[in-house]
TORGU-623250 format. One record per residue: x, y, z of N, C-alpha, C in turn; residue number from 1; residue in one letter. Coordinates in Angstrom, 1 decimal. Layout:
N
      nx      ny      nz     cax     cay     caz      cx      cy      cz  num  residu
       X       Y       Z       X       Y       Z       X       Y       Z  NUM       a
...
//
This chain:
117
      nx      ny      nz     cax     cay     caz      cx      cy      cz  num  residu
    19.4    -3.0    52.2    18.1    -2.8    52.1    17.3    -4.0    51.1    1       x
    16.8    -4.4    52.0    16.5    -5.8    51.4    14.7    -5.6    50.6    2       x
    14.0    -4.3    50.8    13.1    -4.1    50.0    13.5    -3.2    48.9    3       x
    14.5    -3.1    48.7    15.1    -2.1    47.3    14.7    -3.0    46.0    4       x
    14.9    -4.0    46.1    14.6    -4.9    45.0    13.3    -5.8    44.8    5       x
    12.6    -6.4    44.1    11.6    -7.2    44.0    11.8    -8.5    44.8    6       x
    11.1    -8.9    45.6    11.1   -10.1    46.3    10.9   -11.2    45.7    7       x
    11.6   -12.2    45.8    11.4   -13.5    44.8    11.2   -14.5    45.8    8       x
    10.5   -15.5    45.3    10.4   -16.7    45.9    10.9   -17.9    45.1    9       x
    10.8   -17.9    43.8    11.3   -19.1    43.0    12.6   -18.8    42.5   10       x
    13.1   -20.0    42.1    14.5   -19.8    41.4    14.7   -19.2    40.0   11       x
    13.4   -18.9    39.6    13.1   -18.1    38.2    13.2   -16.7    38.5   12       x
    12.9   -16.3    39.4    13.2   -14.9    39.8    12.0   -14.1    39.8   13       x
    10.7   -15.2    39.9     9.2   -14.4    39.6     9.0   -13.7    41.1   14       x
     8.3   -12.5    40.9     7.8   -12.1    42.4     6.8   -12.6    43.0   15       x
     7.0   -12.4    44.5     6.4   -13.2    45.5     4.9   -12.8    45.2   16       x
     3.8   -13.5    45.4     2.5   -13.1    45.5     2.2   -13.4    46.9   17       x
     1.9   -12.1    47.5     2.0   -12.4    49.1     0.7   -13.1    49.8   18       x
    -0.4   -13.1    48.8    -1.5   -13.9    49.4    -1.2   -15.4    49.3   19       x
    -0.7   -15.8    48.2    -0.5   -17.3    48.3     0.7   -17.5    49.2   20       x
     1.7   -17.0    49.3     2.7   -16.8    50.3     2.0   -17.2    51.9   21       x
     1.1   -16.2    52.0     0.5   -16.5    53.4    -0.4   -17.5    53.6   22       x
    -1.0   -17.8    52.5    -2.0   -19.3    52.3    -1.0   -20.6    52.5   23       x
     0.1   -20.5    52.0     1.1   -21.6    52.2     1.5   -21.9    53.6   24       x
     1.9   -20.5    54.4     2.0   -20.6    55.6     1.0   -21.2    56.6   25       x
    -0.5   -20.8    56.3    -1.2   -21.3    56.9    -1.6   -22.8    56.6   26       x
    -1.3   -23.1    55.5    -1.4   -24.8    55.5     0.0   -25.5    56.1   27       x
     0.7   -24.9    56.2     2.0   -25.2    57.1     1.7   -25.3    58.3   28       x
     0.7   -24.6    58.7     0.5   -24.2    60.4     1.4   -23.4    61.3   29       x
     2.0   -22.5    60.3     2.6   -21.2    60.9     1.8   -20.1    61.1   30       x
     1.2   -19.7    62.0     0.5   -18.5    62.6     1.0   -17.1    62.6   31       x
     2.4   -17.4    62.8     3.3   -16.0    63.2     2.3   -15.2    64.1   32       x
     2.2   -15.7    65.1     1.6   -15.1    66.5     0.5   -14.1    66.2   33       x
    -0.2   -14.6    65.2    -1.6   -14.0    65.1    -1.6   -12.9    63.7   34       x
    -0.1   -12.7    63.3     0.1   -12.0    62.0    -0.5   -12.7    60.8   35       x
    -0.7   -13.8    60.8    -1.1   -14.7    59.5    -2.9   -14.2    59.3   36       x
    -3.2   -14.2    60.2    -4.8   -13.8    60.1    -4.9   -12.2    59.6   37       x
    -4.3   -11.5    60.2    -4.4   -10.4    59.9    -3.7    -9.9    58.2   38       x
    -2.8   -10.9    57.9    -2.1   -10.6    56.5    -3.3   -11.3    55.5   39       x
    -3.9   -12.3    56.0    -5.1   -12.7    55.1    -6.0   -11.8    55.0   40       x
    -6.6   -11.2    56.0    -7.7   -10.3    56.1    -7.4    -9.1    55.0   41       x
    -5.9    -8.6    55.3    -5.8    -7.3    54.4    -5.6    -7.7    53.2   42       x
    -5.0    -8.8    52.6    -4.5    -9.1    51.5    -5.6    -9.7    50.4   43       x
    -6.7   -10.1    51.3    -7.8   -10.6    50.5    -8.9    -9.3    50.1   44       x
    -8.8    -8.4    50.7    -9.7    -7.2    50.6    -9.5    -6.8    48.9   45       x
   -10.7    -6.7    48.4   -10.5    -5.8    46.9    -9.9    -4.9    47.0   46       x
    -9.2    -4.3    45.8    -8.5    -3.0    45.6    -9.4    -2.1    45.2   47       x
   -10.5    -2.3    45.0   -11.3    -1.3    44.5   -12.8    -1.8    45.1   48       x
   -13.8    -0.9    45.1   -15.0    -1.1    45.6   -16.1    -1.4    44.4   49       x
   -15.6    -1.5    43.3   -16.4    -1.7    42.1   -17.3    -2.7    42.2   50       x
   -16.9    -4.0    42.5   -17.6    -5.1    43.0   -18.5    -4.9    43.8   51       x
   -18.3    -4.1    44.9   -19.4    -4.1    45.9   -20.5    -3.2    45.5   52       x
   -20.1    -2.2    44.5   -21.1    -1.2    44.0   -21.7    -1.8    43.0   53       x
   -21.4    -2.7    42.3   -22.0    -3.3    41.3   -23.1    -4.6    41.9   54       x
   -22.8    -4.8    43.2   -23.5    -5.7    43.8   -24.7    -5.2    44.5   55       x
   -24.3    -3.8    44.6   -25.6    -3.0    45.4   -26.5    -2.6    44.4   56       x
   -26.0    -2.1    43.0   -26.9    -1.7    41.9   -27.8    -3.1    41.7   57       x
   -27.2    -4.2    41.6   -28.0    -5.5    41.1   -28.7    -5.8    42.2   58       x
   -28.7    -5.3    43.7   -29.8    -5.6    44.6   -30.7    -4.5    44.4   59       x
   -30.4    -3.6    44.1   -31.3    -2.6    43.8   -32.4    -2.6    42.8   60       x
   -32.1    -3.3    41.4   -32.6    -3.6    40.6   -33.5    -5.1    40.7   61       x
   -33.0    -5.9    41.8   -33.5    -7.1    41.9   -34.7    -6.7    42.8   62       x
   -34.6    -6.1    43.7   -35.9    -5.5    44.8   -36.5    -4.5    44.4   63       x
   -37.7    -4.4    43.6   -38.4    -3.4    42.9   -39.2    -2.9    44.3   64       x
   -40.0    -1.9    44.2   -40.7    -1.0    45.2   -41.9    -2.0    45.4   65       x
   -42.3    -3.1    44.7   -43.4    -3.6    44.9   -42.9    -4.9    45.8   66       x
   -41.6    -5.4    45.9   -41.2    -6.4    46.5   -40.5    -6.0    47.9   67       x
   -40.9    -4.8    48.6   -40.2    -4.3    49.9   -40.3    -5.1    51.0   68       x
   -41.4    -6.1    50.9   -41.5    -6.9    52.2   -40.9    -8.3    52.1   69       x
   -39.9    -8.6    51.2   -39.2    -9.9    51.2   -38.4   -10.1    52.7   70       x
   -38.2   -11.1    52.9   -37.3   -11.4    54.2   -36.0   -11.2    53.8   71       x
   -34.9   -11.0    54.6   -33.4   -10.9    54.1   -33.2   -12.5    53.6   72       x
   -33.5   -13.6    54.1   -33.1   -14.9    53.6   -33.6   -14.7    52.2   73       x
   -34.8   -14.4    52.0   -35.4   -14.4    50.3   -34.3   -13.5    49.5   74       x
   -34.3   -12.6    49.8   -33.5   -11.7    49.0   -32.0   -12.3    48.9   75       x
   -31.5   -12.7    49.9   -30.1   -13.2    49.6   -30.4   -14.7    49.0   76       x
   -31.2   -15.2    48.8   -31.0   -16.6    47.9   -31.6   -16.2    46.6   77       x
   -32.5   -15.4    46.7   -33.3   -14.8    45.1   -31.7   -14.0    44.7   78       x
   -30.9   -13.1    45.1   -29.8   -12.5    44.4   -28.6   -13.5    44.2   79       x
   -28.7   -14.6    44.9   -27.7   -15.7    44.5   -27.8   -16.4    43.5   80       x
   -29.0   -16.6    43.3   -29.7   -17.6    42.2   -29.5   -16.8    40.9   81       x
   -30.0   -15.2    41.1   -29.9   -14.5    39.8   -28.7   -14.3    39.5   82       x
   -27.6   -14.1    40.4   -26.3   -13.7    40.1   -25.7   -14.8    39.4   83       x
   -25.8   -16.5    40.0   -25.4   -17.3    39.1   -25.8   -17.5    37.6   84       x
   -27.1   -17.2    37.7   -28.0   -17.6    36.7   -27.1   -16.4    35.4   85       x
   -27.4   -15.1    35.9   -26.7   -14.0    35.1   -25.5   -14.2    34.5   86       x
   -24.4   -15.0    35.3   -23.1   -15.4    35.1   -22.8   -16.7    34.4   87       x
   -24.0   -17.5    33.9   -23.8   -18.6    33.3   -23.1   -19.6    34.3   88       x
   -23.8   -19.8    35.4   -23.2   -20.7    36.2   -24.4   -22.0    36.5   89       x
   -25.5   -21.0    36.0   -26.9   -22.1    36.1   -27.1   -22.6    34.6   90       x
   -27.3   -23.9    34.2   -27.6   -24.2    32.9   -28.9   -23.7    32.5   91       x
   -29.2   -23.2    31.2   -30.5   -23.0    30.8   -31.5   -24.0    30.8   92       x
   -32.7   -23.5    31.6   -33.6   -24.4    31.7   -33.7   -25.1    33.0   93       x
   -32.6   -25.2    33.6   -32.5   -26.0    34.8   -33.4   -25.3    36.2   94       x
   -33.8   -24.0    36.1   -34.5   -23.5    37.2   -36.1   -24.0    36.9   95       x
   -36.3   -23.9    35.7   -37.8   -24.1    35.3   -38.2   -25.6    35.5   96       x
   -37.2   -26.4    35.3   -37.2   -27.9    35.7   -37.4   -28.2    37.3   97       x
   -36.6   -27.4    37.9   -36.6   -27.5    39.4   -37.9   -27.0    39.7   98       x
   -38.6   -25.8    39.5   -39.8   -25.5    39.8   -40.8   -26.3    39.5   99       x
   -40.6   -27.1    38.2   -41.9   -27.8    37.8   -41.9   -29.2    38.7  100       x
   -41.0   -29.3    39.0   -40.7   -30.8    40.1   -41.3   -30.7    41.3  101       x
   -41.0   -29.0    42.0   -41.4   -29.0    43.1   -42.9   -28.7    43.2  102       x
   -43.6   -28.3    41.9   -45.0   -28.0    41.8   -45.7   -29.4    41.7  103       x
   -45.0   -30.4    41.2   -45.5   -31.7    41.1   -45.5   -32.6    42.5  104       x
   -44.3   -32.1    43.4   -44.2   -32.5    44.6   -45.3   -32.0    45.6  105       x
   -45.9   -30.9    45.4   -46.6   -30.3    46.2   -48.2   -30.8    45.8  106       x
   -48.2   -31.0    44.5   -49.6   -31.6    44.3   -49.7   -33.0    44.7  107       x
   -48.7   -33.9    44.7   -48.7   -35.1    45.3   -49.0   -35.3    46.6  108       x
   -48.4   -34.0    47.3   -48.5   -34.2    48.7   -49.9   -33.8    49.0  109       x
   -50.6   -32.8    48.5   -51.6   -32.5    48.5   -53.0   -33.7    48.4  110       x
   -52.7   -34.4    47.3   -53.5   -35.6    47.2   -53.1   -36.6    48.3  111       x
   -52.2   -36.8    48.5   -52.0   -37.7    49.7   -52.6   -37.6    51.0  112       x
   -53.0   -36.0    51.4   -53.6   -35.5    52.4   -54.9   -35.7    52.2  113       x
   -55.6   -35.8    51.2   -56.8   -35.6    51.1   -57.5   -37.2    51.3  114       x
   -56.5   -38.1    51.0   -56.7   -39.5    50.9   -56.8   -40.0    52.4  115       x
   -55.8   -39.4    53.4   -55.9   -39.6    54.7   -57.2   -39.4    55.2  116       x
   -57.8   -38.3    55.0   -59.0   -37.9    55.6   -60.1   -38.9    55.8  117       x
//
C-alpha cells in the first residue's frame, strides 16, 4: 500500500508538494500524456471561495450605482489599480504624480495643435 504513508520526495523525508512536483515535470518537458495540464489545473484551484467572494465584494464597492456605465476594461483596470494600491504594491503619491504628468502632456498636446492651425 504505497499511499499508506506520506509520500516523500527529499532525503530528509519531507512530504511532497504536488503542485511543485508537477511544475518540475513541466519544466523537464514531461507531459504524462496530458495529465500534466489537468493536474496543474486541479492543484492550482483555491481550496476555498473566500478570495473570489472578497473580489466580488471589492468590485461591488468599486462600482457605485452612479458608475454603472463603465466599460469592462475600465472596471478591470480600475479594480487592478485599486487592489494594488490597497495592498501596498503602489508607492504613496505615485498615482497622483502619474495623473499630473498625464495632465501636463495633454496641455502640451493642446498647445501644439493650436500653433499648427
